[in-house]
KEKEGU-89766 format. One record per residue: residue in one letter; y, x, z of N, C-alpha, C in turn. Coordinates in pm, whole numbers. Example, Ala and Ser with C-alpha at 12.3 -4.5 7.8 and 13.67 -1.06 7.14 Angstrom:
@r:A&n_yy:-569&n_xx:1319&n_zz:780&ca_yy:-450&ca_xx:1230&ca_zz:780&c_yy:-330&c_xx:1320&c_zz:780
@r:S&n_yy:-225&n_xx:1285&n_zz:708&ca_yy:-106&ca_xx:1367&ca_zz:714&c_yy:3&c_xx:1290&c_zz:787
//
This chain:
@r:S&n_yy:-6117&n_xx:-2371&n_zz:4168&ca_yy:-6211&ca_xx:-2296&ca_zz:4180&c_yy:-6385&c_xx:-2372&c_zz:4218
@r:I&n_yy:-6473&n_xx:-2278&n_zz:4121&ca_yy:-6621&ca_xx:-2372&ca_zz:4161&c_yy:-6691&c_xx:-2362&c_zz:4302
@r:G&n_yy:-6694&n_xx:-2442&n_zz:4394&ca_yy:-6759&ca_xx:-2456&ca_zz:4510&c_yy:-6899&c_xx:-2417&c_zz:4479
@r:H&n_yy:-6989&n_xx:-2401&n_zz:4674&ca_yy:-7117&ca_xx:-2355&ca_zz:4579&c_yy:-7168&c_xx:-2472&c_zz:4528
@r:R&n_yy:-7129&n_xx:-2600&n_zz:4645&ca_yy:-7231&ca_xx:-2701&ca_zz:4576&c_yy:-7277&c_xx:-2727&c_zz:4442
@r:D&n_yy:-7115&n_xx:-2732&n_zz:4345&ca_yy:-7113&ca_xx:-2700&ca_zz:4222&c_yy:-7235&c_xx:-2608&c_zz:4145
@r:K&n_yy:-7212&n_xx:-2531&n_zz:4202&ca_yy:-7335&ca_xx:-2346&ca_zz:4152&c_yy:-7480&c_xx:-2440&c_zz:4089
@r:D&n_yy:-7480&n_xx:-2521&n_zz:4240&ca_yy:-7634&ca_xx:-2550&ca_zz:4189&c_yy:-7633&c_xx:-2650&c_zz:4035
@r:N&n_yy:-7512&n_xx:-2689&n_zz:4021&ca_yy:-7546&ca_xx:-2846&ca_zz:3926&c_yy:-7549&c_xx:-2759&c_zz:3801
@r:L&n_yy:-7478&n_xx:-2648&n_zz:3787&ca_yy:-7461&ca_xx:-2533&ca_zz:3723&c_yy:-7598&c_xx:-2443&c_zz:3667
@r:N&n_yy:-7701&n_xx:-2444&n_zz:3787&ca_yy:-7794&ca_xx:-2337&ca_zz:3738&c_yy:-7872&c_xx:-2382&c_zz:3590
@r:P&n_yy:-7903&n_xx:-2483&n_zz:3531&ca_yy:-8004&ca_xx:-2495&ca_zz:3392&c_yy:-7879&c_xx:-2407&c_zz:3293
@r:Y&n_yy:-7748&n_xx:-2371&n_zz:3338&ca_yy:-7694&ca_xx:-2277&ca_zz:3190&c_yy:-7634&c_xx:-2123&c_zz:3244
@r:L&n_yy:-7682&n_xx:-2161&n_zz:3354&ca_yy:-7639&ca_xx:-1982&ca_zz:3422&c_yy:-7738&c_xx:-1904&c_zz:3425
@r:I&n_yy:-7715&n_xx:-1764&n_zz:3404&ca_yy:-7848&ca_xx:-1667&ca_zz:3448&c_yy:-7812&c_xx:-1631&c_zz:3538
@r:H&n_yy:-7735&n_xx:-1581&n_zz:3613&ca_yy:-7675&ca_xx:-1514&ca_zz:3713&c_yy:-7544&c_xx:-1489&c_zz:3757
@r:E&n_yy:-7545&n_xx:-1506&n_zz:3868&ca_yy:-7429&ca_xx:-1598&ca_zz:3967&c_yy:-7272&c_xx:-1541&c_zz:3926
@r:G&n_yy:-7323&n_xx:-1390&n_zz:3846&ca_yy:-7134&ca_xx:-1371&ca_zz:3747&c_yy:-7085&c_xx:-1475&c_zz:3679
@r:E&n_yy:-7181&n_xx:-1573&n_zz:3638&ca_yy:-7190&ca_xx:-1601&ca_zz:3516&c_yy:-7100&c_xx:-1730&c_zz:3570
@r:V&n_yy:-7086&n_xx:-1743&n_zz:3691&ca_yy:-7009&ca_xx:-1843&ca_zz:3802&c_yy:-6879&c_xx:-1814&c_zz:3728
@r:A&n_yy:-6802&n_xx:-1716&n_zz:3725&ca_yy:-6685&ca_xx:-1717&ca_zz:3806&c_yy:-6652&c_xx:-1716&c_zz:3649
@r:A&n_yy:-6767&n_xx:-1683&n_zz:3539&ca_yy:-6694&ca_xx:-1635&ca_zz:3400&c_yy:-6727&c_xx:-1772&c_zz:3368
@r:L&n_yy:-6793&n_xx:-1852&n_zz:3425&ca_yy:-6712&ca_xx:-2055&ca_zz:3391&c_yy:-6660&c_xx:-2132&c_zz:3443
@r:S&n_yy:-6623&n_xx:-2105&n_zz:3563&ca_yy:-6470&ca_xx:-2118&ca_zz:3629&c_yy:-6348&c_xx:-2087&c_zz:3558
@r:S&n_yy:-6343&n_xx:-1933&n_zz:3477&ca_yy:-6196&ca_xx:-1917&ca_zz:3413&c_yy:-6219&c_xx:-2008&c_zz:3229
@r:L&n_yy:-6327&n_xx:-2004&n_zz:3205&ca_yy:-6371&ca_xx:-2096&ca_zz:3110&c_yy:-6306&c_xx:-2172&c_zz:3117
@r:I&n_yy:-6338&n_xx:-2297&n_zz:3231&ca_yy:-6297&ca_xx:-2459&ca_zz:3255&c_yy:-6154&c_xx:-2468&c_zz:3279
@r:A&n_yy:-6137&n_xx:-2345&n_zz:3358&ca_yy:-5954&ca_xx:-2280&ca_zz:3341&c_yy:-5895&c_xx:-2304&c_zz:3235
@r:A&n_yy:-5975&n_xx:-2207&n_zz:3151&ca_yy:-5870&ca_xx:-2207&ca_zz:3034&c_yy:-5888&c_xx:-2324&c_zz:2938
@r:M&n_yy:-5988&n_xx:-2420&n_zz:2972&ca_yy:-5970&ca_xx:-2556&ca_zz:2854&c_yy:-5846&c_xx:-2597&c_zz:2956
@r:T&n_yy:-5847&n_xx:-2621&n_zz:3037&ca_yy:-5759&ca_xx:-2751&ca_zz:3120&c_yy:-5598&c_xx:-2643&c_zz:3097
@r:V&n_yy:-5592&n_xx:-2502&n_zz:3081&ca_yy:-5462&ca_xx:-2445&ca_zz:3019&c_yy:-5375&c_xx:-2497&c_zz:2909
@r:V&n_yy:-5515&n_xx:-2504&n_zz:2808&ca_yy:-5496&ca_xx:-2519&ca_zz:2665&c_yy:-5395&c_xx:-2725&c_zz:2611
@r:C&n_yy:-5547&n_xx:-2791&n_zz:2739&ca_yy:-5489&ca_xx:-2907&ca_zz:2744&c_yy:-5369&c_xx:-2976&c_zz:2766
@r:G&n_yy:-5319&n_xx:-2932&n_zz:2860&ca_yy:-5165&ca_xx:-2951&ca_zz:2893&c_yy:-5024&c_xx:-2841&c_zz:2932
@r:G&n_yy:-4945&n_xx:-2852&n_zz:2916&ca_yy:-4824&ca_xx:-2799&ca_zz:3016&c_yy:-4759&c_xx:-2680&c_zz:2856
@r:Q&n_yy:-4698&n_xx:-2648&n_zz:2906&ca_yy:-4565&ca_xx:-2664&ca_zz:2814&c_yy:-4606&c_xx:-2476&c_zz:2711
@r:R&n_yy:-4604&n_xx:-2454&n_zz:2644&ca_yy:-4755&ca_xx:-2359&ca_zz:2501&c_yy:-4711&c_xx:-2215&c_zz:2538
@r:S&n_yy:-4555&n_xx:-2178&n_zz:2626&ca_yy:-4571&ca_xx:-2091&ca_zz:2663&c_yy:-4640&c_xx:-1997&c_zz:2811
@r:A&n_yy:-4621&n_xx:-2154&n_zz:2900&ca_yy:-4722&ca_xx:-2127&ca_zz:3002&c_yy:-4899&c_xx:-2062&c_zz:2993
@r:K&n_yy:-4908&n_xx:-2163&n_zz:2885&ca_yy:-5071&ca_xx:-2183&ca_zz:2799&c_yy:-5067&c_xx:-2010&c_zz:2780
@r:V&n_yy:-5002&n_xx:-1997&n_zz:2705&ca_yy:-5065&ca_xx:-1875&ca_zz:2607&c_yy:-5001&c_xx:-1758&c_zz:2722
@r:E&n_yy:-4945&n_xx:-1732&n_zz:2799&ca_yy:-4947&ca_xx:-1645&ca_zz:2942&c_yy:-5075&c_xx:-1659&c_zz:3039
@r:E&n_yy:-5134&n_xx:-1757&n_zz:3073&ca_yy:-5263&ca_xx:-1799&ca_zz:3107&c_yy:-5405&c_xx:-1737&c_zz:3063
@r:A&n_yy:-5396&n_xx:-1791&n_zz:2895&ca_yy:-5483&ca_xx:-1711&ca_zz:2850&c_yy:-5499&c_xx:-1547&c_zz:2807
@r:F&n_yy:-5390&n_xx:-1519&n_zz:2856&ca_yy:-5328&ca_xx:-1332&ca_zz:2790&c_yy:-5448&c_xx:-1304&c_zz:2990
@r:S&n_yy:-5393&n_xx:-1366&n_zz:3017&ca_yy:-5420&ca_xx:-1317&ca_zz:3181&c_yy:-5561&c_xx:-1321&c_zz:3183
@r:M&n_yy:-5672&n_xx:-1431&n_zz:3118&ca_yy:-5769&ca_xx:-1458&ca_zz:3151&c_yy:-5860&c_xx:-1351&c_zz:3069
@r:F&n_yy:-5762&n_xx:-1342&n_zz:2916&ca_yy:-5845&ca_xx:-1224&ca_zz:2870&c_yy:-5843&c_xx:-1009&c_zz:2967
@r:D&n_yy:-5672&n_xx:-972&n_zz:3003&ca_yy:-5611&ca_xx:-865&ca_zz:3110&c_yy:-5726&c_xx:-870&c_zz:3187
@r:A&n_yy:-5839&n_xx:-846&n_zz:3235&ca_yy:-5930&ca_xx:-857&ca_zz:3329&c_yy:-5842&c_xx:-814&c_zz:3432
@r:D&n_yy:-5832&n_xx:-632&n_zz:3374&ca_yy:-5705&ca_xx:-528&ca_zz:3463&c_yy:-5649&c_xx:-578&c_zz:3527
@r:G&n_yy:-5561&n_xx:-606&n_zz:3505&ca_yy:-5452&ca_xx:-730&ca_zz:3515&c_yy:-5272&c_xx:-585&c_zz:3449
@r:D&n_yy:-5350&n_xx:-494&n_zz:3393&ca_yy:-5241&ca_xx:-394&ca_zz:3355&c_yy:-5164&c_xx:-400&c_zz:3241
@r:G&n_yy:-5122&n_xx:-552&n_zz:3168&ca_yy:-5065&ca_xx:-622&ca_zz:3094&c_yy:-5076&c_xx:-647&c_zz:2969
@r:Y&n_yy:-5194&n_xx:-560&n_zz:2916&ca_yy:-5290&ca_xx:-531&ca_zz:2820&c_yy:-5372&c_xx:-580&c_zz:2760
@r:I&n_yy:-5427&n_xx:-634&n_zz:2677&ca_yy:-5572&ca_xx:-644&ca_zz:2636&c_yy:-5661&c_xx:-511&c_zz:2540
@r:S&n_yy:-5768&n_xx:-471&n_zz:2649&ca_yy:-5804&ca_xx:-374&ca_zz:2580&c_yy:-5931&c_xx:-449&c_zz:2461
@r:L&n_yy:-6016&n_xx:-375&n_zz:2380&ca_yy:-6131&ca_xx:-388&ca_zz:2306&c_yy:-6253&c_xx:-404&c_zz:2383
@r:H&n_yy:-6203&n_xx:-370&n_zz:2456&ca_yy:-6379&ca_xx:-416&ca_zz:2616&c_yy:-6369&c_xx:-497&c_zz:2632
@r:E&n_yy:-6180&n_xx:-562&n_zz:2755&ca_yy:-6160&ca_xx:-712&ca_zz:2770&c_yy:-6188&c_xx:-803&c_zz:2665
@r:M&n_yy:-6140&n_xx:-795&n_zz:2547&ca_yy:-6188&ca_xx:-912&ca_zz:2433&c_yy:-6356&c_xx:-928&c_zz:2461
@r:T&n_yy:-6380&n_xx:-803&n_zz:2455&ca_yy:-6575&ca_xx:-809&ca_zz:2414&c_yy:-6605&c_xx:-849&c_zz:2502
@r:E&n_yy:-6574&n_xx:-843&n_zz:2648&ca_yy:-6654&ca_xx:-890&ca_zz:2753&c_yy:-6598&c_xx:-1050&c_zz:2765
@r:Y&n_yy:-6478&n_xx:-1096&n_zz:2761&ca_yy:-6468&ca_xx:-1232&ca_zz:2771&c_yy:-6519&c_xx:-1337&c_zz:2665
@r:L&n_yy:-6585&n_xx:-1238&n_zz:2532&ca_yy:-6576&ca_xx:-1377&ca_zz:2419&c_yy:-6715&c_xx:-1361&c_zz:2471
@r:T&n_yy:-6781&n_xx:-1227&n_zz:2520&ca_yy:-7013&ca_xx:-1219&ca_zz:2549&c_yy:-6958&c_xx:-1359&c_zz:2636
@r:T&n_yy:-6897&n_xx:-1363&n_zz:2704&ca_yy:-6960&ca_xx:-1445&ca_zz:2815&c_yy:-6920&c_xx:-1616&c_zz:2777
@r:I&n_yy:-6770&n_xx:-1645&n_zz:2694&ca_yy:-6798&ca_xx:-1764&ca_zz:2593&c_yy:-6894&c_xx:-1753&c_zz:2532
@r:V&n_yy:-6955&n_xx:-1658&n_zz:2420&ca_yy:-7009&ca_xx:-1704&ca_zz:2305&c_yy:-7204&c_xx:-1671&c_zz:2457
@r:S&n_yy:-7203&n_xx:-1686&n_zz:2505&ca_yy:-7317&ca_xx:-1702&ca_zz:2611&c_yy:-7350&c_xx:-1804&c_zz:2650
@r:I&n_yy:-7233&n_xx:-1830&n_zz:2672&ca_yy:-7193&ca_xx:-1980&ca_zz:2767&c_yy:-7282&c_xx:-2104&c_zz:2628
@r:F&n_yy:-7187&n_xx:-2104&n_zz:2581&ca_yy:-7236&ca_xx:-2150&ca_zz:2426&c_yy:-7372&c_xx:-2115&c_zz:2392
@r:A&n_yy:-7433&n_xx:-2035&n_zz:2429&ca_yy:-7616&ca_xx:-2053&ca_zz:2414&c_yy:-7683&c_xx:-2089&c_zz:2501
@r:K&n_yy:-7633&n_xx:-2043&n_zz:2620&ca_yy:-7766&ca_xx:-2137&ca_zz:2720&c_yy:-7717&c_xx:-2245&c_zz:2725
@r:S&n_yy:-7611&n_xx:-2333&n_zz:2641&ca_yy:-7568&ca_xx:-2448&ca_zz:2676&c_yy:-7684&c_xx:-2489&c_zz:2535
@r:G&n_yy:-7726&n_xx:-2400&n_zz:2433&ca_yy:-7833&ca_xx:-2478&ca_zz:2353&c_yy:-7731&c_xx:-2497&c_zz:2193
@r:V&n_yy:-7635&n_xx:-2409&n_zz:2192&ca_yy:-7587&ca_xx:-2409&ca_zz:2059&c_yy:-7675&c_xx:-2331&c_zz:1995
@r:D&n_yy:-7681&n_xx:-2272&n_zz:1861&ca_yy:-7744&ca_xx:-2148&ca_zz:1822&c_yy:-7611&c_xx:-2077&c_zz:1753
@r:V&n_yy:-7632&n_xx:-1964&n_zz:1860&ca_yy:-7542&ca_xx:-1883&ca_zz:1809&c_yy:-7572&c_xx:-1738&c_zz:1728
@r:G&n_yy:-7645&n_xx:-1731&n_zz:1795&ca_yy:-7779&ca_xx:-1577&ca_zz:1701&c_yy:-7758&c_xx:-1527&c_zz:1809
@r:D&n_yy:-7696&n_xx:-1389&n_zz:1802&ca_yy:-7685&ca_xx:-1281&ca_zz:1860&c_yy:-7614&c_xx:-1250&c_zz:1945
@r:V&n_yy:-7601&n_xx:-1284&n_zz:2102&ca_yy:-7516&ca_xx:-1354&ca_zz:2173&c_yy:-7368&c_xx:-1178&c_zz:2204
@r:A&n_yy:-7494&n_xx:-1026&n_zz:2185&ca_yy:-7387&ca_xx:-935&ca_zz:2198&c_yy:-7299&c_xx:-933&c_zz:2034
@r:S&n_yy:-7352&n_xx:-981&n_zz:1970&ca_yy:-7351&ca_xx:-895&ca_zz:1785&c_yy:-7255&c_xx:-969&c_zz:1710
@r:V&n_yy:-7243&n_xx:-1140&n_zz:1821&ca_yy:-7175&ca_xx:-1269&ca_zz:1789&c_yy:-7025&c_xx:-1226&c_zz:1820
@r:A&n_yy:-7044&n_xx:-1201&n_zz:1969&ca_yy:-6904&ca_xx:-1138&ca_zz:2055&c_yy:-6846&c_xx:-1060&c_zz:1970
@r:A&n_yy:-6913&n_xx:-917&n_zz:1930&ca_yy:-6824&ca_xx:-834&ca_zz:1952&c_yy:-6742&c_xx:-836&c_zz:1834
@r:N&n_yy:-6860&n_xx:-925&n_zz:1707&ca_yy:-6784&ca_xx:-894&ca_zz:1592&c_yy:-6643&c_xx:-951&c_zz:1578
@r:M&n_yy:-6660&n_xx:-1100&n_zz:1656&ca_yy:-6554&ca_xx:-1143&ca_zz:1705&c_yy:-6395&c_xx:-1125&c_zz:1753
@r:A&n_yy:-6494&n_xx:-1024&n_zz:1840&ca_yy:-6365&ca_xx:-994&ca_zz:1922&c_yy:-6315&c_xx:-870&c_zz:1839
@r:R&n_yy:-6391&n_xx:-806&n_zz:1722&ca_yy:-6301&ca_xx:-676&ca_zz:1677&c_yy:-6218&c_xx:-735&c_zz:1590
@r:Q&n_yy:-6232&n_xx:-840&n_zz:1470&ca_yy:-6148&ca_xx:-929&ca_zz:1392&c_yy:-6036&c_xx:-1007&c_zz:1437
@r:A&n_yy:-6028&n_xx:-1059&n_zz:1587&ca_yy:-5913&ca_xx:-1090&ca_zz:1667&c_yy:-5825&c_xx:-982&c_zz:1720
@r:F&n_yy:-5906&n_xx:-876&n_zz:1740&ca_yy:-5786&ca_xx:-731&ca_zz:1776&c_yy:-5717&c_xx:-672&c_zz:1713
@r:S&n_yy:-5806&n_xx:-683&n_zz:1581&ca_yy:-5747&ca_xx:-607&ca_zz:1455&c_yy:-5664&c_xx:-637&c_zz:1414
@r:K&n_yy:-5639&n_xx:-803&n_zz:1425&ca_yy:-5496&ca_xx:-944&ca_zz:1344&c_yy:-5422&c_xx:-913&c_zz:1476
@r:A&n_yy:-5451&n_xx:-889&n_zz:1607&ca_yy:-5362&ca_xx:-886&ca_zz:1729&c_yy:-5287&c_xx:-782&c_zz:1728
@r:D&n_yy:-5365&n_xx:-668&n_zz:1745&ca_yy:-5264&ca_xx:-548&ca_zz:1749&c_yy:-5211&c_xx:-476&c_zz:1625
@r:S&n_yy:-5102&n_xx:-548&n_zz:1636&ca_yy:-4960&ca_xx:-528&ca_zz:1538&c_yy:-4912&c_xx:-363&c_zz:1558
@r:R&n_yy:-4954&n_xx:-324&n_zz:1638&ca_yy:-4812&ca_xx:-175&ca_zz:1694&c_yy:-4984&c_xx:-88&c_zz:1645
@r:N&n_yy:-5143&n_xx:-123&n_zz:1594&ca_yy:-5213&ca_xx:-62&ca_zz:1638&c_yy:-5227&c_xx:60&c_zz:1710
@r:D&n_yy:-5201&n_xx:60&n_zz:1845&ca_yy:-5207&ca_xx:148&ca_zz:1931&c_yy:-5339&c_xx:132&c_zz:2032
@r:G&n_yy:-5473&n_xx:13&n_zz:2008&ca_yy:-5546&ca_xx:15&ca_zz:2069&c_yy:-5534&c_xx:-57&c_zz:2187
@r:R&n_yy:-5449&n_xx:-172&n_zz:2219&ca_yy:-5413&ca_xx:-261&ca_zz:2321&c_yy:-5333&c_xx:-341&c_zz:2233
@r:I&n_yy:-5343&n_xx:-508&n_zz:2338&ca_yy:-5250&ca_xx:-599&ca_zz:2317&c_yy:-5161&c_xx:-596&c_zz:2424
@r:S&n_yy:-5057&n_xx:-672&n_zz:2386&ca_yy:-4950&ca_xx:-665&ca_zz:2458&c_yy:-4900&c_xx:-854&c_zz:2433
@r:L&n_yy:-4841&n_xx:-877&n_zz:2588&ca_yy:-4858&ca_xx:-1018&ca_zz:2570&c_yy:-4750&c_xx:-1082&c_zz:2389
@r:A&n_yy:-4651&n_xx:-990&n_zz:2419&ca_yy:-4556&ca_xx:-1000&ca_zz:2275&c_yy:-4698&c_xx:-1033&c_zz:2170
@r:E&n_yy:-4737&n_xx:-939&n_zz:2125&ca_yy:-4840&ca_xx:-908&ca_zz:2077&c_yy:-4907&c_xx:-1041&c_zz:2031
@r:F&n_yy:-4963&n_xx:-1111&n_zz:2184&ca_yy:-5087&ca_xx:-1190&ca_zz:2160&c_yy:-4971&c_xx:-1310&c_zz:2182
@r:K&n_yy:-4885&n_xx:-1356&n_zz:2166&ca_yy:-4810&ca_xx:-1484&ca_zz:2113&c_yy:-4767&c_xx:-1507&c_zz:2002
//
């Protein structure tokens, strides 16, 4: 996790304290993608989206997570356009492809 001293180094990229945790999650996600077995990577990525820990990803959870990721890119100087719109569109597209049961939520099995 990101320590107090590290937060000061990140401040040029962050607007408020809550995004430090999100950046920590992004770093953890990149670590997961870079090493380990595929099944462990998928489960870890799923848990990052499943904010309430109910075993499913809602459209709201996906949108919130992607908003944070897009926001971090925007704050680092990448021209992403309107953060909320871009994240919402990405979430809707990804969600519609992944929700194969059309039940308004994505299970771990669907996410795989």
